[in-house]
Phi, psi and omega in degrees: 000315179298321179295323179295316178298319180296316180296319179297318179296320180294320178297316180298317179296321180296320179292329182283340181286134176297139174281161178210156182289150176284330178225173177289130178237146181231134177232118182232134180213153174229145187223148166260132192230121173279119187245115176259123188258145172207158177142184181206168179181173177227157173227104188245110178259013175122349182249019182092164182206150178259136174287121188248131173267130187293336178267305186292322183264319187260348178057037180292143185267150167287141187225166171252123175229199184215172173209166180218163173210153173222121177245138178233120177243147188220168184270008181272111189297325187286325184276141178286156170283166187231136174229121177254149184204165174201147177210161182222138170235123182219127180210168178211172179194161178209138179177178180275130181272146185258012174208158173288129185245123170263114183230103186063232180268006183250146176239120180255115186289152179303143179075003175279159179267127184235135172258134185230150174226140179224120182232134176224130174239134176240137176207159179163197181212150179246130170255119188217160175243145173274115177273332174224146179206074176211232177298321173247129177249146180219125179240143174225143180186199181237132180253110178267110194238143172246122176249115186228134181191186181204154172234129183231137177233137180224131178169158179054037179073016182234156176216131179219141182224133177247130180245147173221151182209107187237131170249137181203146172268126180248150171285140185232138176216145181214137176224140180212143181236137177276139179239168177299161176062033175066022175268154175219148171236147182195174177205150173214167181194152175230141183208143171210133174233133181199135171048044180081000177254157169207154170229137178212152178209115182235150184209142174223145188207163166236130183232153175225133180243130179282169177292354185250033175067347178271142181217171177239147180219135176228143182186201181229138178224140176222133176241136179220156179209145171234118182248124182249099180056053174257115184054041179071011181252132169239119187210153175221107185219161174210154173216137183189168180163186182288156176216162172223137187228155169245133182224161174236126184229114181213000000 
């Protein structure tokens, strides 16, 4: 009986220990991403603000942009692995507005033609540990992320631009399973919610790796944010859609 308890305890401890690579491994990828945008927001500098819908009011277009990642795993158990990444969302639109819009210090009258630009850049790094590393892999860590962007409106002889720049630590999790014929399926995500704000980034994929370390990956990714009076901006927006990537894993 004591031997059974001892064996059970050793197995439990082994499962709780983070897994680690036997050698240094590098995973690098670049992706083309179809981004469909939705959301709304206000920019209030003290004179009131109109809640603006990015599609109905600003006529922003869905766009194709890209993202990249670099992961480095090593055999030192105490130190976390590192994943660096960056992505960009950039779109514009032009059309006649169906309401009077107060945006910062500018007032755009109803039925006027307004040109708009919306840019968001995300970058950061993930510090994570491998809890499993076999047929099923599981990573947990912290995602230190910078969300930086701007919204600009031009029309009726006026121009106004709102900028935001947010740093935040997000919880990060990733799971992936190996399939026959060098296929893999997986998902990962980062999330943080605080004081009426949130940041999230979720992704799911199917990947195939050739015998020559190069592989292909296809999936879906969505990024969203809710900003509550950050740099005078209150907004709730998301952009997401399918993507296809080429990666090197060695």
